VOMAR-138378 format. One record per residue (C-alpha): residue number from 1; residue in three letters; x negated, y negated, z negated. Coordinates in Angstrom, 2 decimals. Each point is the difference from the previous one (the first is absolute). Layout:
BEGIN
<rec seq="NUM" type="ala" east="X" north="Y" up="Z"/>
...
This chain:
BEGIN
<rec seq="1" type="met" east="-0.06" north="0.02" up="0.32"/>
<rec seq="2" type="arg" east="-3.10" north="-2.11" up="-0.54"/>
<rec seq="3" type="gln" east="-0.89" north="0.43" up="2.80"/>
<rec seq="4" type="val" east="2.98" north="-1.39" up="1.74"/>
<rec seq="5" type="ile" east="0.35" north="-3.04" up="-2.02"/>
<rec seq="6" type="asn" east="-3.97" north="-0.35" up="0.90"/>
<rec seq="7" type="asp" east="0.53" north="0.25" up="3.42"/>
<rec seq="8" type="trp" east="3.48" north="-2.12" up="-0.10"/>
<rec seq="9" type="leu" east="-2.19" north="-2.62" up="-2.13"/>
<rec seq="10" type="arg" east="-3.17" north="-0.28" up="3.04"/>
<rec seq="11" type="glu" east="2.80" north="0.25" up="2.21"/>
<rec seq="12" type="leu" east="1.30" north="-4.09" up="-1.39"/>
<rec seq="13" type="arg" east="-3.56" north="-1.39" up="-0.55"/>
<rec seq="14" type="ile" east="-0.33" north="0.83" up="4.07"/>
<rec seq="15" type="arg" east="2.79" north="-1.83" up="0.48"/>
<rec seq="16" type="arg" east="-0.63" north="-2.79" up="-2.20"/>
<rec seq="17" type="leu" east="-3.12" north="-0.53" up="1.78"/>
<rec seq="18" type="val" east="1.26" north="0.26" up="3.17"/>
<rec seq="19" type="gly" east="2.87" north="-2.67" up="-1.04"/>
<rec seq="20" type="arg" east="-2.75" north="-2.19" up="-1.54"/>
<rec seq="21" type="ile" east="-1.87" north="0.02" up="3.32"/>
<rec seq="22" type="thr" east="2.99" north="-1.04" up="1.94"/>
<rec seq="23" type="ala" east="0.36" north="-2.64" up="-2.80"/>
<rec seq="24" type="ala" east="-3.89" north="-1.37" up="0.50"/>
<rec seq="25" type="glu" east="-0.18" north="0.46" up="3.75"/>
<rec seq="26" type="asp" east="3.47" north="-2.51" up="0.26"/>
<rec seq="27" type="gly" east="-1.38" north="-2.88" up="-2.16"/>
<rec seq="28" type="gly" east="-3.17" north="0.12" up="1.76"/>
<rec seq="29" type="asn" east="-2.73" north="1.74" up="-2.62"/>
<rec seq="30" type="glu" east="-1.69" north="2.49" up="2.01"/>
<rec seq="31" type="ala" east="-3.03" north="0.35" up="-2.20"/>
<rec seq="32" type="gly" east="2.81" north="1.19" up="-2.66"/>
<rec seq="33" type="ala" east="1.11" north="2.16" up="2.40"/>
<rec seq="34" type="lys" east="-3.04" north="1.11" up="1.46"/>
<rec seq="35" type="leu" east="-0.64" north="1.02" up="-3.91"/>
<rec seq="36" type="leu" east="3.55" north="1.68" up="-0.40"/>
<rec seq="37" type="cys" east="-0.73" north="2.20" up="3.19"/>
<rec seq="38" type="arg" east="-2.98" north="1.54" up="-1.86"/>
<rec seq="39" type="ser" east="1.89" north="0.86" up="-2.72"/>
<rec seq="40" type="leu" east="2.79" north="1.27" up="2.03"/>
<rec seq="41" type="tyr" east="-2.63" north="2.35" up="1.56"/>
<rec seq="42" type="arg" east="-1.35" north="1.08" up="-2.92"/>
<rec seq="43" type="glu" east="3.67" north="0.80" up="-1.44"/>
<rec seq="44" type="ile" east="0.55" north="1.75" up="3.09"/>
<rec seq="45" type="asn" east="-2.59" north="1.71" up="0.30"/>
<rec seq="46" type="ala" east="-0.39" north="1.59" up="-3.87"/>
<rec seq="47" type="arg" east="1.26" north="3.51" up="-0.23"/>
<rec seq="48" type="ser" east="3.30" north="0.03" up="-2.48"/>
<rec seq="49" type="pro" east="-0.53" north="2.35" up="-2.96"/>
<rec seq="50" type="arg" east="2.11" north="2.49" up="2.32"/>
<rec seq="51" type="ala" east="-2.11" north="0.14" up="2.67"/>
<rec seq="52" type="val" east="-3.01" north="0.82" up="-2.37"/>
<rec seq="53" type="ala" east="1.47" north="2.34" up="-1.87"/>
<rec seq="54" type="arg" east="1.05" north="2.21" up="2.88"/>
<rec seq="55" type="leu" east="-4.03" north="-1.16" up="1.67"/>
<rec seq="56" type="glu" east="-0.75" north="1.98" up="-3.61"/>
<rec seq="57" type="arg" east="2.31" north="3.32" up="0.23"/>
<rec seq="58" type="ala" east="-1.27" north="0.40" up="4.24"/>
<rec seq="59" type="arg" east="-3.27" north="-0.70" up="-1.70"/>
<rec seq="60" type="gly" east="0.59" north="2.86" up="-2.64"/>
<rec seq="61" type="leu" east="-0.96" north="-3.07" up="-2.70"/>
<rec seq="62" type="ala" east="3.63" north="0.04" up="-1.76"/>
Protein backbone atom coordinates (compact mmCIF):
# COMPACT_ATOMS: atom_id res chain seq x y z
CA MET A 1 0.00 0.00 0.00
CA ARG A 2 2.83 2.39 0.86
CA GLN A 3 4.34 1.85 -2.59
CA VAL A 4 1.11 2.90 -4.25
CA ILE A 5 1.06 6.09 -2.16
CA ASN A 6 4.72 6.81 -2.99
CA ASP A 7 4.04 6.39 -6.70
CA TRP A 8 1.02 8.68 -6.43
CA LEU A 9 3.05 11.33 -4.60
CA ARG A 10 5.78 11.08 -7.23
CA GLU A 11 3.25 11.67 -9.97
CA LEU A 12 1.94 14.71 -8.08
CA ARG A 13 5.48 16.10 -7.83
CA ILE A 14 5.92 15.66 -11.57
CA ARG A 15 2.61 17.36 -12.35
CA ARG A 16 3.47 20.23 -9.99
CA LEU A 17 6.85 20.71 -11.69
CA VAL A 18 5.23 20.78 -15.12
CA GLY A 19 2.80 23.45 -13.90
CA ARG A 20 5.61 25.52 -12.40
CA ILE A 21 7.63 25.26 -15.63
CA THR A 22 4.64 26.46 -17.65
CA ALA A 23 4.09 29.39 -15.26
CA ALA A 24 7.77 30.34 -15.39
CA GLU A 25 7.80 30.25 -19.18
CA ASP A 26 4.59 32.26 -19.41
CA GLY A 27 6.07 34.82 -17.02
CA GLY A 28 9.23 35.13 -19.10
CA ASN A 29 11.48 33.54 -16.47
CA GLU A 30 13.79 31.53 -18.72
CA ALA A 31 16.40 30.77 -16.06
CA GLY A 32 13.77 29.57 -13.60
CA ALA A 33 12.16 27.39 -16.24
CA LYS A 34 15.53 25.85 -17.09
CA LEU A 35 16.20 24.99 -13.43
CA LEU A 36 12.75 23.49 -13.07
CA CYS A 37 13.30 21.43 -16.23
CA ARG A 38 16.41 19.94 -14.65
CA SER A 39 14.43 19.06 -11.53
CA LEU A 40 11.72 17.49 -13.68
CA TYR A 41 14.30 15.45 -15.59
CA ARG A 42 15.78 14.15 -12.32
CA GLU A 43 12.35 13.30 -10.94
CA ILE A 44 11.28 11.43 -14.08
CA ASN A 45 14.49 9.43 -14.18
CA ALA A 46 14.39 8.56 -10.49
CA ARG A 47 13.27 5.02 -9.93
CA SER A 48 10.09 4.50 -8.01
CA PRO A 49 10.28 2.27 -4.91
CA ARG A 50 8.14 -0.27 -6.73
CA ALA A 51 10.57 -0.41 -9.66
CA VAL A 52 13.54 -0.80 -7.31
CA ALA A 53 11.83 -3.70 -5.52
CA ARG A 54 11.03 -5.36 -8.85
CA LEU A 55 14.68 -5.08 -9.96
CA GLU A 56 15.89 -6.50 -6.65
CA ARG A 57 13.54 -9.49 -6.97
CA ALA A 58 14.73 -10.07 -10.53
CA ARG A 59 18.36 -10.09 -9.37
CA GLY A 60 17.60 -12.33 -6.39
CA LEU A 61 18.51 -9.63 -3.85
CA ALA A 62 15.11 -9.36 -2.18
